[in-house]
TORKOL-4160 file (C-alpha; in steps of 0.2 Angstrom, whole numbers, padded with zeros to 4 digits, m for minus):
185
<pt num="1" X="m0001" Y="m0001" Z="0000"/>
<pt num="2" X="0007" Y="0019" Z="m0006"/>
<pt num="3" X="0010" Y="0031" Z="0006"/>
<pt num="4" X="m0002" Y="0044" Z="0007"/>
<pt num="5" X="0006" Y="0063" Z="0001"/>
<pt num="6" X="0006" Y="0077" Z="0011"/>
<pt num="7" X="m0010" Y="0083" Z="0005"/>
<pt num="8" X="m0020" Y="0069" Z="0007"/>
<pt num="9" X="m0010" Y="0065" Z="0026"/>
<pt num="10" X="m0014" Y="0084" Z="0033"/>
<pt num="11" X="m0032" Y="0089" Z="0042"/>
<pt num="12" X="m0040" Y="0098" Z="0028"/>
<pt num="13" X="m0041" Y="0088" Z="0013"/>
<pt num="14" X="m0047" Y="0073" Z="0028"/>
<pt num="15" X="m0063" Y="0084" Z="0027"/>
<pt num="16" X="m0072" Y="0096" Z="0038"/>
<pt num="17" X="m0072" Y="0086" Z="0056"/>
<pt num="18" X="m0051" Y="0085" Z="0056"/>
<pt num="19" X="m0047" Y="0100" Z="0050"/>
<pt num="20" X="m0061" Y="0106" Z="0065"/>
<pt num="21" X="m0052" Y="0097" Z="0079"/>
<pt num="22" X="m0034" Y="0100" Z="0074"/>
<pt num="23" X="m0037" Y="0119" Z="0077"/>
<pt num="24" X="m0046" Y="0114" Z="0094"/>
<pt num="25" X="m0030" Y="0114" Z="0107"/>
<pt num="26" X="m0031" Y="0133" Z="0094"/>
<pt num="27" X="m0047" Y="0140" Z="0100"/>
<pt num="28" X="m0041" Y="0129" Z="0118"/>
<pt num="29" X="m0029" Y="0140" Z="0120"/>
<pt num="30" X="m0037" Y="0159" Z="0119"/>
<pt num="31" X="m0050" Y="0154" Z="0131"/>
<pt num="32" X="m0038" Y="0150" Z="0141"/>
<pt num="33" X="m0031" Y="0169" Z="0136"/>
<pt num="34" X="m0048" Y="0174" Z="0140"/>
<pt num="35" X="m0051" Y="0170" Z="0155"/>
<pt num="36" X="m0034" Y="0176" Z="0160"/>
<pt num="37" X="m0041" Y="0194" Z="0155"/>
<pt num="38" X="m0056" Y="0191" Z="0161"/>
<pt num="39" X="m0052" Y="0189" Z="0179"/>
<pt num="40" X="m0037" Y="0199" Z="0180"/>
<pt num="41" X="m0047" Y="0213" Z="0172"/>
<pt num="42" X="m0064" Y="0210" Z="0183"/>
<pt num="43" X="m0053" Y="0210" Z="0198"/>
<pt num="44" X="m0045" Y="0228" Z="0196"/>
<pt num="45" X="m0062" Y="0235" Z="0195"/>
<pt num="46" X="m0068" Y="0227" Z="0210"/>
<pt num="47" X="m0049" Y="0236" Z="0215"/>
<pt num="48" X="m0054" Y="0255" Z="0207"/>
<pt num="49" X="m0070" Y="0254" Z="0214"/>
<pt num="50" X="m0067" Y="0247" Z="0234"/>
<pt num="51" X="m0048" Y="0257" Z="0233"/>
<pt num="52" X="m0041" Y="0274" Z="0232"/>
<pt num="53" X="m0022" Y="0278" Z="0227"/>
<pt num="54" X="m0010" Y="0269" Z="0241"/>
<pt num="55" X="m0025" Y="0265" Z="0255"/>
<pt num="56" X="m0023" Y="0247" Z="0260"/>
<pt num="57" X="m0033" Y="0231" Z="0266"/>
<pt num="58" X="m0024" Y="0220" Z="0279"/>
<pt num="59" X="m0027" Y="0202" Z="0271"/>
<pt num="60" X="m0014" Y="0193" Z="0280"/>
<pt num="61" X="m0006" Y="0203" Z="0297"/>
<pt num="62" X="0015" Y="0203" Z="0293"/>
<pt num="63" X="0014" Y="0199" Z="0274"/>
<pt num="64" X="m0001" Y="0201" Z="0266"/>
<pt num="65" X="m0012" Y="0216" Z="0259"/>
<pt num="66" X="m0022" Y="0224" Z="0243"/>
<pt num="67" X="m0017" Y="0240" Z="0239"/>
<pt num="68" X="m0022" Y="0251" Z="0225"/>
<pt num="69" X="m0005" Y="0256" Z="0215"/>
<pt num="70" X="0000" Y="0260" Z="0198"/>
<pt num="71" X="0012" Y="0258" Z="0188"/>
<pt num="72" X="0017" Y="0267" Z="0171"/>
<pt num="73" X="0035" Y="0255" Z="0166"/>
<pt num="74" X="0037" Y="0237" Z="0164"/>
<pt num="75" X="0039" Y="0224" Z="0177"/>
<pt num="76" X="0045" Y="0230" Z="0198"/>
<pt num="77" X="0043" Y="0247" Z="0188"/>
<pt num="78" X="0059" Y="0245" Z="0172"/>
<pt num="79" X="0054" Y="0264" Z="0166"/>
<pt num="80" X="0041" Y="0271" Z="0177"/>
<pt num="81" X="0050" Y="0288" Z="0177"/>
<pt num="82" X="0050" Y="0289" Z="0160"/>
<pt num="83" X="0043" Y="0305" Z="0147"/>
<pt num="84" X="0029" Y="0295" Z="0141"/>
<pt num="85" X="0032" Y="0286" Z="0128"/>
<pt num="86" X="0033" Y="0271" Z="0138"/>
<pt num="87" X="0016" Y="0266" Z="0137"/>
<pt num="88" X="0016" Y="0265" Z="0117"/>
<pt num="89" X="0031" Y="0258" Z="0118"/>
<pt num="90" X="0028" Y="0242" Z="0130"/>
<pt num="91" X="0010" Y="0241" Z="0123"/>
<pt num="92" X="0013" Y="0240" Z="0105"/>
<pt num="93" X="0030" Y="0229" Z="0112"/>
<pt num="94" X="0015" Y="0214" Z="0120"/>
<pt num="95" X="0004" Y="0218" Z="0104"/>
<pt num="96" X="0016" Y="0207" Z="0093"/>
<pt num="97" X="0022" Y="0197" Z="0108"/>
<pt num="98" X="0005" Y="0191" Z="0106"/>
<pt num="99" X="0005" Y="0192" Z="0085"/>
<pt num="100" X="0021" Y="0180" Z="0088"/>
<pt num="101" X="0009" Y="0168" Z="0103"/>
<pt num="102" X="m0003" Y="0169" Z="0090"/>
<pt num="103" X="0007" Y="0160" Z="0077"/>
<pt num="104" X="0015" Y="0149" Z="0089"/>
<pt num="105" X="0003" Y="0144" Z="0100"/>
<pt num="106" X="m0005" Y="0138" Z="0078"/>
<pt num="107" X="0005" Y="0131" Z="0078"/>
<pt num="108" X="0008" Y="0121" Z="0095"/>
<pt num="109" X="m0008" Y="0117" Z="0100"/>
<pt num="110" X="m0004" Y="0102" Z="0101"/>
<pt num="111" X="0008" Y="0101" Z="0115"/>
<pt num="112" X="m0001" Y="0107" Z="0130"/>
<pt num="113" X="0013" Y="0114" Z="0141"/>
<pt num="114" X="0019" Y="0123" Z="0130"/>
<pt num="115" X="0002" Y="0133" Z="0125"/>
<pt num="116" X="m0004" Y="0130" Z="0144"/>
<pt num="117" X="0016" Y="0144" Z="0145"/>
<pt num="118" X="0010" Y="0151" Z="0129"/>
<pt num="119" X="m0005" Y="0156" Z="0135"/>
<pt num="120" X="m0004" Y="0160" Z="0151"/>
<pt num="121" X="0010" Y="0170" Z="0145"/>
<pt num="122" X="m0002" Y="0183" Z="0131"/>
<pt num="123" X="m0021" Y="0182" Z="0142"/>
<pt num="124" X="m0005" Y="0191" Z="0157"/>
<pt num="125" X="0003" Y="0205" Z="0142"/>
<pt num="126" X="m0012" Y="0209" Z="0134"/>
<pt num="127" X="m0023" Y="0211" Z="0151"/>
<pt num="128" X="m0009" Y="0225" Z="0158"/>
<pt num="129" X="m0009" Y="0233" Z="0137"/>
<pt num="130" X="m0028" Y="0236" Z="0141"/>
<pt num="131" X="m0026" Y="0244" Z="0158"/>
<pt num="132" X="m0011" Y="0254" Z="0148"/>
<pt num="133" X="m0023" Y="0262" Z="0135"/>
<pt num="134" X="m0036" Y="0263" Z="0149"/>
<pt num="135" X="m0031" Y="0269" Z="0162"/>
<pt num="136" X="m0011" Y="0275" Z="0154"/>
<pt num="137" X="m0007" Y="0264" Z="0169"/>
<pt num="138" X="m0006" Y="0250" Z="0174"/>
<pt num="139" X="m0019" Y="0242" Z="0191"/>
<pt num="140" X="m0007" Y="0235" Z="0204"/>
<pt num="141" X="m0015" Y="0230" Z="0219"/>
<pt num="142" X="m0005" Y="0213" Z="0227"/>
<pt num="143" X="0006" Y="0215" Z="0240"/>
<pt num="144" X="0019" Y="0205" Z="0251"/>
<pt num="145" X="0029" Y="0208" Z="0264"/>
<pt num="146" X="0034" Y="0205" Z="0279"/>
<pt num="147" X="0046" Y="0219" Z="0290"/>
<pt num="148" X="0053" Y="0233" Z="0279"/>
<pt num="149" X="0055" Y="0223" Z="0266"/>
<pt num="150" X="0042" Y="0220" Z="0254"/>
<pt num="151" X="0036" Y="0212" Z="0235"/>
<pt num="152" X="0031" Y="0229" Z="0222"/>
<pt num="153" X="0015" Y="0225" Z="0222"/>
<pt num="154" X="0010" Y="0216" Z="0208"/>
<pt num="155" X="m0008" Y="0212" Z="0198"/>
<pt num="156" X="m0016" Y="0196" Z="0190"/>
<pt num="157" X="m0009" Y="0199" Z="0175"/>
<pt num="158" X="0008" Y="0199" Z="0181"/>
<pt num="159" X="0004" Y="0185" Z="0188"/>
<pt num="160" X="0000" Y="0175" Z="0173"/>
<pt num="161" X="0014" Y="0181" Z="0166"/>
<pt num="162" X="0024" Y="0173" Z="0178"/>
<pt num="163" X="0018" Y="0156" Z="0181"/>
<pt num="164" X="0016" Y="0154" Z="0158"/>
<pt num="165" X="0037" Y="0159" Z="0161"/>
<pt num="166" X="0039" Y="0147" Z="0173"/>
<pt num="167" X="0029" Y="0136" Z="0163"/>
<pt num="168" X="0040" Y="0138" Z="0148"/>
<pt num="169" X="0058" Y="0135" Z="0156"/>
<pt num="170" X="0050" Y="0121" Z="0164"/>
<pt num="171" X="0046" Y="0117" Z="0146"/>
<pt num="172" X="0058" Y="0119" Z="0139"/>
<pt num="173" X="0071" Y="0107" Z="0150"/>
<pt num="174" X="0057" Y="0093" Z="0149"/>
<pt num="175" X="0060" Y="0095" Z="0132"/>
<pt num="176" X="0080" Y="0092" Z="0133"/>
<pt num="177" X="0077" Y="0077" Z="0145"/>
<pt num="178" X="0067" Y="0069" Z="0133"/>
<pt num="179" X="0083" Y="0074" Z="0119"/>
<pt num="180" X="0095" Y="0067" Z="0131"/>
<pt num="181" X="0087" Y="0051" Z="0133"/>
<pt num="182" X="0080" Y="0050" Z="0113"/>
<pt num="183" X="0099" Y="0050" Z="0109"/>
<pt num="184" X="0104" Y="0037" Z="0120"/>
<pt num="185" X="0114" Y="0048" Z="0134"/>
């Protein structure tokens, strides 16, 4: 029996059911990104509706507060003191990164850990883009501290980006391990 041609092996050539099955992982990852965006924006609007700038609500004494602060820069207030151009720079950067992520999700949607990490990163990046467009700054409200030490306030979008980056590293480490085993090392 002859091997199927490349055209016959593609989902579209196999019929509409196979094509839609191949696209399902892609839509699943878009849905995850939308959930991240939704939770991020809902939490920010809840904080904006309840808190004044700088106000804090102690939740775990000596460890964790809700607060309302703004960040005009990026992670750890990087470029926060710039003249305003950083708002659009980080917006364009996040949109460009999301376009690359969409491309990667289309190609690698069948790799659950890799795709989950990308979907979390994209959802977080776009959640913060919405803030930059609507508020001209990012809304942060989660504050962890101990004594005089504190971690800069952040939000759910930042958490999704961080978790996505951790999963991306884990996926790469696992891939390298599989490659070493396959090579017989």
